[in-house]
C-alpha positions as CSV (number, residue, x, y, z in Angstrom):
1,M,87.5,53.3,101.2
2,K,86.6,51.2,104.7
3,T,86.4,47.3,104.9
4,Y,84.2,45.6,107.3
5,D,85.0,42.2,108.8
6,I,81.5,41.5,108.4
7,A,78.4,43.1,106.5
8,I,75.3,41.6,107.3
9,V,72.7,42.2,105.0
10,G,69.0,42.1,106.7
11,A,68.0,43.6,110.3
12,G,65.3,41.1,110.9
13,P,65.7,39.0,114.4
14,A,68.6,36.8,112.6
15,G,70.5,39.8,111.1
16,A,70.7,41.4,114.0
17,V,71.6,39.1,116.5
18,A,74.3,38.3,114.1
19,A,75.3,41.9,114.5
20,Y,74.9,41.9,118.1
21,A,77.2,38.6,118.1
22,A,79.7,40.1,115.6
23,S,80.1,43.1,117.7
24,K,80.6,41.4,121.1
25,L,83.3,39.3,119.8
26,G,85.2,42.4,118.6
27,L,84.5,42.1,114.7
28,D,83.7,45.6,112.7
29,N,80.5,44.6,111.3
30,I,77.5,47.0,109.7
31,L,74.4,45.9,109.8
32,I,72.3,47.2,106.2
33,E,68.7,46.9,106.2
34,K,66.5,47.9,102.9
35,K,63.5,49.5,105.1
36,F,64.0,51.1,108.2
37,K,64.3,50.7,112.0
38,G,60.3,49.9,113.2
39,R,59.8,48.4,110.1
40,D,57.5,45.5,110.0
41,K,56.8,42.0,109.1
42,F,53.9,40.0,108.9
43,C,53.6,36.6,111.2
44,G,51.8,35.5,114.3
45,G,54.5,37.5,116.6
46,G,54.9,34.6,119.2
47,I,58.2,34.6,120.8
48,S,58.8,31.0,122.0
49,Y,60.0,30.1,125.2
50,G,63.3,28.5,123.7
51,A,63.7,31.6,121.6
52,L,62.8,34.4,124.5
53,E,65.6,32.0,126.6
54,F,68.1,32.6,124.4
55,L,68.1,35.8,123.6
56,T,67.8,37.1,126.9
57,R,70.8,34.7,128.3
58,N,72.9,36.0,125.2
59,V,71.8,39.3,124.1
60,S,69.6,41.2,126.5
61,K,67.0,41.0,129.3
62,E,65.5,44.3,127.8
63,I,63.7,41.7,124.9
64,Y,61.0,41.6,127.9
65,E,60.5,45.1,126.9
66,T,58.8,44.2,123.9
67,A,56.1,41.8,125.4
68,D,52.6,42.9,124.5
69,I,51.0,39.8,126.2
70,Y,52.3,36.9,128.4
71,S,50.7,34.0,126.8
72,D,49.4,31.2,129.5
73,G,48.7,28.5,127.1
74,Y,47.4,27.5,123.9
75,V,43.9,26.1,122.5
76,A,44.3,23.8,119.3
77,V,41.0,22.6,117.7
78,S,41.2,19.7,114.9
79,P,40.1,19.9,111.5
80,K,36.6,18.2,113.3
81,G,36.4,20.5,115.7
82,R,37.8,18.6,118.9
83,I,39.4,21.1,121.1
84,L,42.8,20.8,123.0
85,C,43.4,23.6,125.8
86,A,46.8,23.3,127.4
87,S,48.7,25.7,129.8
88,L,52.3,26.4,129.1
89,K,53.1,26.9,132.6
90,K,57.1,27.1,132.9
91,Y,57.0,27.3,129.2
92,S,55.3,30.7,128.6
93,G,56.7,32.9,126.0
94,I,55.5,36.3,124.7
95,L,53.6,37.7,122.1
96,V,54.9,41.1,120.0
97,R,54.2,43.3,117.7
98,R,57.0,42.7,115.0
99,K,57.7,46.4,114.7
100,I,58.4,47.0,118.2
101,F,60.2,43.5,118.5
102,D,62.7,44.0,115.4
103,A,63.2,47.8,116.3
104,K,64.2,46.7,119.8
105,L,67.2,43.9,118.3
106,M,68.0,46.3,115.9
107,E,69.1,49.3,118.8
108,L,70.8,46.4,120.7
109,A,73.1,45.7,117.7
110,E,73.7,49.4,117.3
111,S,74.1,49.8,121.1
112,M,77.1,47.3,121.2
113,G,78.8,48.8,118.4
114,S,77.2,47.4,115.1
115,K,76.9,50.2,112.4
116,F,73.6,50.3,111.7
117,V,72.4,51.6,108.1
118,E,68.6,51.7,107.0
119,K,66.8,52.5,103.9
120,T,69.8,51.0,101.7
121,K,69.0,47.9,99.5
122,I,71.8,46.1,98.6
123,V,71.4,44.9,94.6
124,Q,74.6,43.4,93.8
125,I,77.3,41.4,95.2
126,R,80.5,40.7,93.9
127,K,83.7,39.5,94.8
128,D,87.4,41.4,94.8
129,D,90.6,39.4,95.3
130,D,89.8,38.3,98.9
131,L,86.7,40.7,99.8
132,I,83.1,41.2,98.8
133,V,82.0,44.4,97.8
134,L,78.3,44.9,98.0
135,I,76.6,47.6,95.7
136,S,73.2,49.5,96.6
137,A,70.9,50.2,94.8
138,K,72.3,53.7,94.8
139,G,75.4,52.7,93.4
140,E,77.1,53.2,97.0
141,E,80.0,50.1,97.9
142,I,80.2,48.3,100.9
143,R,83.5,46.1,101.4
144,A,83.7,43.1,103.9
145,R,85.4,40.1,104.2
146,Y,82.4,38.4,105.2
147,I,78.9,38.4,104.5
148,V,75.4,37.5,106.3
149,L,72.7,37.2,104.3
150,A,69.8,38.1,106.3
151,T,67.3,38.5,103.4
152,G,64.4,36.0,103.5
153,V,63.2,33.4,100.7
154,N,62.6,36.5,98.0
155,D,65.6,37.9,96.8
156,T,68.3,37.4,94.6
157,L,71.4,38.0,96.5
158,S,71.5,34.2,97.1
159,L,71.5,33.3,94.4
160,Q,74.1,35.5,92.7
161,V,76.5,34.2,95.6
162,G,76.3,30.6,94.5
163,L,73.3,29.3,96.6
164,P,70.5,27.2,95.4
165,K,67.4,28.7,94.2
166,F,64.7,27.7,97.0
167,R,62.2,24.7,95.1
168,V,59.1,25.6,95.2
169,N,58.3,22.5,97.6
170,Q,60.2,24.8,100.7
171,L,58.2,27.8,99.7
172,G,54.7,28.6,101.7
173,H,52.8,31.5,102.3
174,C,51.2,33.3,105.1
175,W,48.5,35.9,104.7
176,G,45.8,37.7,107.1
177,T,45.9,40.7,109.3
178,E,47.0,42.4,112.7
179,D,44.5,44.9,113.7
180,A,42.9,46.7,117.0
181,F,40.4,44.3,118.8
182,P,39.2,44.4,122.6
183,V,41.1,42.1,124.1
184,D,40.8,42.4,127.4
185,E,36.7,42.0,126.7
186,H,37.5,39.0,125.3
187,S,39.7,37.4,127.7
188,K,37.2,36.8,130.1
189,I,35.4,34.8,127.7
190,W,38.1,32.8,126.5
191,N,39.1,32.4,130.2
192,T,35.2,31.1,131.1
193,K,35.3,29.0,127.8
194,Y,38.7,27.3,127.7
195,G,40.5,28.1,131.1
196,L,43.1,30.4,129.9
197,Q,43.4,34.4,129.8
198,K,45.7,34.7,127.2
199,P,46.1,31.9,124.8
200,I,46.9,31.6,121.3
201,F,44.5,29.9,119.3
202,L,46.1,27.3,116.3
203,I,43.0,26.5,113.9
204,F,43.5,22.9,112.0
205,G,40.7,22.1,108.9
206,P,40.7,25.5,106.8
207,I,43.6,24.2,104.8
208,K,45.5,20.6,104.3
209,S,49.1,21.5,105.4
210,G,49.8,24.2,107.8
211,Y,47.2,25.9,110.4
212,G,44.9,29.3,111.3
213,W,46.1,31.7,113.9
214,F,44.5,33.5,116.3
215,F,47.3,35.3,118.6
216,P,45.9,38.5,121.0
217,K,47.9,41.4,121.8
218,N,48.0,44.2,123.5
219,G,44.3,46.2,121.7
220,Y,45.1,43.9,119.0
221,I,45.0,40.6,117.4
222,N,47.0,38.9,114.8
223,I,44.9,36.4,112.5
224,G,46.5,34.3,110.0
225,I,47.3,31.5,108.0
226,G,50.4,29.5,106.9
227,T,50.2,26.8,103.9
228,T,51.8,25.7,100.9
229,L,51.5,28.4,97.6
230,E,48.8,25.9,96.2
231,E,47.0,25.8,99.4
232,S,47.0,29.7,99.4
233,K,45.6,30.2,95.9
234,N,42.5,31.1,97.4
235,H,43.2,32.5,100.2
236,K,40.8,35.2,101.1
237,V,38.2,32.4,100.7
238,I,39.9,29.8,103.5
239,F,40.4,33.0,105.4
240,Q,36.6,34.2,106.0
241,E,36.2,30.3,106.5
242,L,38.8,30.9,109.6
243,L,37.0,33.9,110.9
244,S,33.6,31.8,110.6
245,K,34.9,28.9,112.7
246,A,36.7,31.6,115.2
247,F,33.0,32.8,115.6
248,E,31.7,29.0,115.9
249,L,34.1,28.2,118.9
250,G,33.6,31.8,120.4
251,I,37.2,32.8,120.3
252,L,35.8,36.2,118.4
253,K,32.1,37.0,120.3
254,N,31.2,39.1,117.5
255,R,31.1,38.4,113.6
256,Y,34.2,41.1,113.4
257,V,35.1,42.7,109.4
258,F,38.8,41.6,109.2
259,K,40.5,41.5,106.2
260,V,43.7,40.2,104.6
261,D,46.1,43.1,104.3
262,R,49.2,42.1,104.3
263,S,51.2,38.6,103.3
264,Y,54.8,37.3,103.7
265,L,56.4,34.4,101.5
266,I,58.2,31.8,104.0
267,P,60.1,28.4,104.0
268,F,57.8,25.5,104.2
269,S,57.8,21.7,104.0
270,D,60.9,20.4,102.6
271,L,63.5,22.3,105.1
272,P,66.5,23.7,105.1
273,R,67.4,25.1,102.3
274,D,69.7,22.7,99.9
275,R,72.8,24.6,100.7
276,F,73.5,27.6,102.6
277,V,77.1,28.6,102.7
278,S,79.2,29.8,99.8
279,I,82.7,29.4,100.6
280,G,83.9,31.7,97.0
281,F,81.7,34.4,98.3
282,R,82.3,34.3,101.7
283,T,78.8,34.3,102.6
284,V,76.2,32.3,104.8
285,A,72.5,32.7,105.1
286,V,70.8,32.6,108.2
287,G,67.4,32.5,109.7
288,D,64.2,32.2,106.5
289,A,67.6,32.9,104.2
290,A,68.7,29.2,105.1
291,G,64.9,27.9,105.6
292,F,65.7,27.6,109.0
293,V,61.6,27.5,109.9
294,H,59.7,24.6,111.6
295,P,58.1,22.4,109.6
296,V,55.1,21.5,111.8
297,T,54.7,24.8,113.4
298,G,55.8,27.3,110.7
299,E,57.8,28.8,113.8
300,G,60.9,30.9,112.1
301,I,62.2,33.3,114.9
302,Y,63.9,30.1,117.0
303,G,65.9,29.2,114.1
304,A,66.5,33.1,113.4
305,V,68.3,34.1,116.2
306,V,70.0,31.1,117.0
307,S,71.4,30.4,113.4
308,G,72.5,34.5,113.4
309,W,74.9,33.9,116.7
310,I,76.2,30.9,115.4
311,A,76.9,32.6,112.2
312,S,78.7,35.7,113.6
313,Y,81.1,32.7,115.8
314,I,82.1,30.8,112.8
315,I,83.1,33.7,110.8
316,K,85.0,34.9,113.9
317,D,86.9,31.6,113.6
318,A,87.4,31.7,109.6
319,L,88.9,35.6,110.2
320,D,91.2,34.2,112.7
321,K,92.8,31.8,111.5
322,D,92.6,33.2,108.0
323,D,90.8,30.4,106.3
324,P,87.0,31.0,104.8
325,N,86.7,26.9,104.2
326,K,86.2,27.3,107.9
327,L,82.4,28.5,107.1
328,L,81.8,24.8,106.5
329,Q,81.5,24.3,110.0
330,Y,78.5,26.7,110.3
331,E,76.2,23.9,108.4
332,K,77.7,21.3,110.8
333,S,77.1,23.8,114.0
334,C,73.5,24.3,112.9
335,M,72.3,20.7,112.6
336,E,74.1,19.9,115.7
337,S,72.1,22.9,117.6
338,F,68.5,22.4,116.3
339,G,68.8,21.4,112.7
340,E,68.8,17.5,113.0
341,D,65.8,17.5,115.6
342,M,64.5,20.0,113.7
343,F,64.5,18.9,110.0
344,I,64.9,15.2,110.7
345,Y,62.4,14.4,113.1
346,G,59.8,17.7,112.5
347,K,59.7,16.7,109.2
348,K,58.9,13.3,110.2
349,L,56.5,14.8,112.4
350,A,55.3,17.0,109.8
351,K,54.4,14.0,107.4
352,L,52.5,12.2,110.1
353,L,50.1,15.1,110.8
354,Y,49.8,16.6,107.1
355,L,49.2,13.4,105.5
356,S,45.5,13.9,105.7
357,P,43.0,15.6,107.6
358,T,41.5,12.1,108.3
359,V,44.8,11.3,109.7
360,L,44.9,14.5,110.9
361,E,41.9,14.3,113.0
362,V,42.7,11.3,114.1
363,G,45.9,12.0,115.6
364,F,44.6,14.8,116.9
365,R,42.2,13.3,118.8
366,G,44.1,10.4,120.1
367,L,47.3,13.3,121.4
368,M,44.2,15.4,123.0
369,E,43.5,12.0,125.5
370,D,46.7,11.3,126.3
371,E,48.4,13.4,129.0
372,K,52.0,12.5,128.2
373,A,52.0,13.3,124.4
374,V,50.4,17.0,125.4
375,D,53.1,17.4,127.7
376,L,55.8,16.9,124.8
377,L,53.7,18.9,122.1
378,T,53.5,21.6,124.6
379,R,57.3,21.7,125.1
380,L,58.0,21.3,120.9
381,L,55.7,24.3,120.7
382,A,57.8,26.1,122.6
383,H,61.2,24.9,122.0
384,A,61.7,23.9,125.5
385,E,64.5,21.4,125.2
386,H,66.9,19.9,122.8
387,N,66.1,16.9,120.4
388,I,62.3,17.4,122.1
389,N,61.0,16.7,118.0
390,K,63.1,13.0,118.0
391,K,60.7,12.8,121.6
392,M,57.7,13.4,120.6
393,Y,58.1,11.6,117.1
394,N,59.8,8.6,119.0
395,Y,56.8,8.5,121.1
396,M,54.1,8.9,118.7
397,I,55.2,5.8,116.8
398,R,56.0,3.4,120.0
399,H,52.2,4.5,120.8
400,I,50.4,4.5,118.0
401,P,48.0,1.4,118.8
402,A,47.2,2.8,122.1
403,L,46.4,6.2,120.6
404,A,44.3,5.1,118.2
405,V,42.7,3.3,120.7
406,K,42.5,6.7,122.8
407,A,41.2,8.4,119.7
408,L,38.0,6.3,119.7
409,S,36.5,7.8,122.7
410,A,38.2,11.3,122.8
411,R,36.1,14.1,123.8
412,E,34.9,16.7,122.7
413,K,37.1,19.5,124.8
414,V,40.0,18.6,127.0
415,L,41.5,20.9,129.3
416,Y,45.2,20.8,131.0
417,L,45.4,23.0,132.8
C-alpha cells in the first residue's frame, strides 16, 4: 500500500494551499475532500488585500481569475446609524463566489502534483508504528507520515488525535444567503449615496458581538450575519431586521425578499484553539480547524492560506530531520507570522469594540472623525501589513480622551475617498 509524506484532510483554502506548498517542496501528498471540487461554503467571500497578495506571490496569479468584483471601499454603519465611508485605494481586495475560488485552489494544488480525491469522508484516524492511517466512511485506508487537518470546527478527527475540543466561547455562527441581485443597478445608487461603486457594507447593531454584511458579487449579493452561538438563536428575526436596516440606508432600493438558506459554524472570540499540534499523531490543524479567524472581523481566509503554507514547510523539516517534535515549530511560526498580532492585539480590540453597544457606538463615532484612526482601520480590514492590530490598538488607547471628545460632535456621515 502506498504511503504519502502528507495526507491533507479538507480541500478548502487552508488544505489546498498546504497541498500546493507540499508539492512545491517535492513531498508526495494527497488532498482529500469529503464533498467535491466546486462545493460551496457559506461566508462573505471577501478575499482581503493581504490574502490576495500572499496567494498571488506564493501560489499563482490565476487567483485573479476567480474575482467577481474588485471592491473599491467599505461602508460601516454604527448601531445608531452613523456612517463611515472609506476607499480601500491601494489595499483593494476581491469578492468571490466561494465555490469558484475554492475550486481554483484545488485545481492549482492538483496541477502542482497533489493527488486530489473527492467524495471521500475520513471518519477515523489511527497510528500504525511511525505511520498514520486514515480510514474513510467506505472503509478505504490512506497511509501517511504526517497529517494536516483542514476540517473546520465541526469535526471529530481533531479529537481523535488528542486536540482539545473547541470551547463554547470559541465558537460562533454565521448565517444568511447568496442570491441573484441587480448589482450594476444598485452601484449607481451606492455611488451617489456613499461615493463608492462596489463597496462592502458592514452593519453594526443588530447583534452585540459581530456584525451583518452585504457583499456584492457579479449579479449576486451575499448577505449574512456573524456572531456568537447564543446571539444566533433568534437568527431569522435578526436577519429580517438587517434587511429592514439596509432598506432604510439605501443599500437595498426595494424591500427584497431574502431568506436564510445557509449557515456555518465558525471559530469566534477567544481564539485560537487551545492547542493545534499533535506530536503523537504527527498532525497539525490549519485554518478554521486551528481557530485562525480574526476576533474583530471574523475573516478567516488570511489565516487559512498562511497557516496551510507554513504547515507544509514545517512538515518538510520534520521529515528531513526524521523528528516529529519539529511540529512544535508550527505553533511558533504561526504566532510569529500572524498569531501574536491577531490573537493578542486583535482580541484586545474585540473586547474594546464589543464590550457593549454603547461603547461600540462611542468608539465608532470617535474613530470616524479621526483620519489616522480610519486609515489604520482600513489597513486592518485589508490585512495590509504585519502588526496592524497592535498599531490600531495602541493608537486607540493613547488617544481615548481625544477620540471621546470627537465622538461628541460626530457627523451623521463621513467620507474618506
